[in-house]
N, C-alpha and C positions, 0 to 999 in steps of 0.2 A: 518469418521472425515472430516469436510469441513472447508475451510478457505474462508471467504468473505472479499474482499477489496473494499471499496467504495470510489470513488474519492471525492475530496473536492471542486469541482467547484460549482459555484452558481446555475447551472441549474439542479443539481442532484435532483431527486424526492425521497426525504427521506421518505415520508409517504408511497410511493409505495414500496420502499425497505423494510421498516418495515413490511408491510403487507405480503410480500413474506417470510421474515424471520420467521414470526409468525407461518407459516405452516410447517416449517422444523423440523422434529422429531429427526434427528441425532445430536450428539454434534457438536458444531461449535464455531469458534472464528471470530469476526468481527474486521477488522482493518480500522477505518474510517479516511478519510482525512478531512482537514479543511483549505485548502490554501486560498480560497476566503474569508472565515471568518477571518483568520489571517491577510490577506492584508487589509481588511476593518478596523479591530481594530488597526493595526499598523499605518495606515494612520490617524485615529482619534487621536492617541496618538502622532502624529507628528514624527514618526520614521518608514517610509515606508521600506518594505523589500528590501534588496540589493541583486540583482541577478548577478551572474557571470557565465562565461563559461570556463571550464577547457581546458587545451591545447589539451586534447583528445576529446573535443567536448561535454562534459556532462554539462548540466545546473544545477546550485545549488543556494540556497539561503544562504547567509552568516549568521552565527548564533553567535552573541555576547551575552553577558549576558542579555541585554535588549530584544533581539529577542527571547531568550530562555524563558524569563518571559512571553512574549506575547504568545508564543507557549503553555505554561502551561495554560494560561487563555483560549485559544481557542481550542486547540486539547484535552488536558487532562481535561479541564474544561467544557466549554459550549457545544462543539460538543459531547464529550463522555457522559456527563450526560444527555443531551437532548435525545440522542439516547437510553440510558438506560431507561429514563422515558417513551419514546414512546414504546419500546419493552415491558416493564412491563405493560403498559396500554393495550397492546394486549395479555396479558397473558403469556409472556415469562419471565422465571426466569433469568433475565439479571443481570450481575455484571460488573461494569466498573472499569478498572484499567489502569495505565500507566506503562511503562517499569520499572520505578524505584521502584514501589510497590513490596516489597518482593524480589527485584532484579529479577523480572520475566523475563526481557530481559536485558542483559548486553553486553558490547562490548569494543572495543578498540578505543581510540581517534585518529583521523587522525593527523599524524605528520605535514601535510601541503599538499597543492596541487597547481599545476602550473596553473595560470590564464593568458589568453591572452587578452590584452586590447590595442588598438591603436598600434598594431604591436609589443608590448613589452610583455615579459613574466615575471611575478613576482610570488612569493610564498605567498599564503594566508593561515592563520591558524585561526581556529575558534573552537567553541564548538560543533563539530560534529564528527561522527565516524561510524564504522561498527558494527552491532550486531553480536556477536560471539556465545553466549550461552543463553540457557533458564534455568529458575528454573523449570525444568521439573516435579519434584515431586509436586510442588505447582500447576502447571497447571493441571496435571492429577488428583489431589485431587479435585480441583474446578469443572473440567469437569465431573469427576466421581460422584460428588455430585449433578449433574443435572443443574449446572449453564451454561448459555450461555454467553460467555465472550466478552466484548467490550474492545479492547486493543489499547491504543494510545501512541504516543511519549509524553515526552522524555523517553529515556532509560538510563541505568546507565553506566558510564565509569569504568575504572579500580579501581578508588577510591570510587566508589559508588555515584559519583556526576552526575547530570543530563547532558545529551547531546542530540543533535539532530541526527536523522538518517533518511534514506529514508523508507517510508512505504513498498515499494516493497521489500526492503532487509529484513524487519521484516517478511513479508509474506513468502519469500523463506526459512527463518530459521524455521518458524513455520511449514511449509509444510514438510520440511525434518525431523525435530525432532518428530513431531506428526504423521508422515506418513499419511498425508492427501491424500485421494483418489481423491478429487475434489477441485479445486480452482476457485472461481468466482470473476471476477473483473468488476465493474460497472464504466464506464467512460462517458465523455460527447461526445460520438461519437457512431455510430452503431457497432463499433468493430475496428479492425485494417484495415486501408484503404491504398490502393496503392497510392492514391492521397488524402491528407487530406482535400482538397476542394471539393471532389466528393464522396458523400455517396454511389453512385452506384459502386464504386471500392472496395467494401468490400471484404476482404479475408475471405472466409467462413471456410477454413480449411488449416492449415499449420503444419509442423512437427517442433520439437525443433531445428533440424539442420538448418532449413531455417531462424531461428531468427537472426543468425549472419549476414547473407547477408542483411536482412532488416535493421538491426541496422546500417549498413554502410551508408545507404541512407537517413534515417530519421533524423530529427533535433529536437532540444529543449528537452522538458521533455520526449517525446516518445523514444528518444535514450536511456536514462537511464532506462526507463521502460522495453524495450526489453532486455537490458543487464541483468537486474534483473530477468526477466522471464526465461532466459536461465539457471539461477541457480536452478530453480525449478526442472530441469531435470537432474542435476548432480548426484543425489543420489536417484532418484525415477522416477516414471512414472505416475504422476497424470494427470487427464483430466482438462485442463485449458480452461475456457470460458471467453472471454472478450466481454461484451455486453453493451447496451445503458442504462445508469443509469437515463436518462431523460424520459424513457418510462413510460407509465401508470402502467405497471406491469413488472418491470425490471427482476425479477427472473423468472417469468412465461415465458417471452419472451426468456430468455436464455435456459430454459428447453425445449421450443418448437423448438429449433434449431436456434434462433437468435444469432447474433454476430459472433465472430471468435472462432473456436475451435482449440486448440493447444494440440496435443498428439502424442505419438509415433505411428508408424504403428504397426499393430498387430504382424507382424513377428519380428519386432525389440524389442517390449516389452516382447516377450516370450523368448528372448535369455538370 
């Protein structure tokens, strides 16, 4: 079982990603991003995304009802269905879903989070939360039927209503519940970098234990990503590869040793 997470930046080579996925014979789930598409549509609609940083340093996009509707248009709509279309054109039996379909991903709404702005702390509440459970029988039925799944936000809250969540959190839940052996993440960088401005500072291999120390020094979206990556190893030992989604052959590069590999040392994994 493989999980693929594809970043939603404007430079991602989606055609290259699809070509790679078309050659994968094992069952898999793809979790695609669409942040650049969402921002473009939001701006065109006159309601640009509102970004905030929590007191603990994690960056988020506030999700009101209008933002949630834009997300449905872009993540669950255009990005999801365009990817399904491309995969099927390459001979893949792809099926596109979002978390609220059949309650395939559900979770708990955030009660609120502390935001720091201009030296002041306030509580923000929005339509977002954490994924907590999967409709595992439905997922296993679809995967067992030969479908390759494209899974997007929004997910369902406690009342079955749509809410936003982080794709990295969905990936962690999928990997744990489906016991994924491998997780590939395609981003707009060569992998994890010691210095984001210098590609030559690529970290070729790190352990899960090192993620915490790196999380303390990085900023912005990468801080949240590293935090979620740590969850992949709480109840499993997958091989995680973070590599360049802008490459001509993103998956091929990752398989040939490109990017950053995160996995336990062999002696740790055998304990």
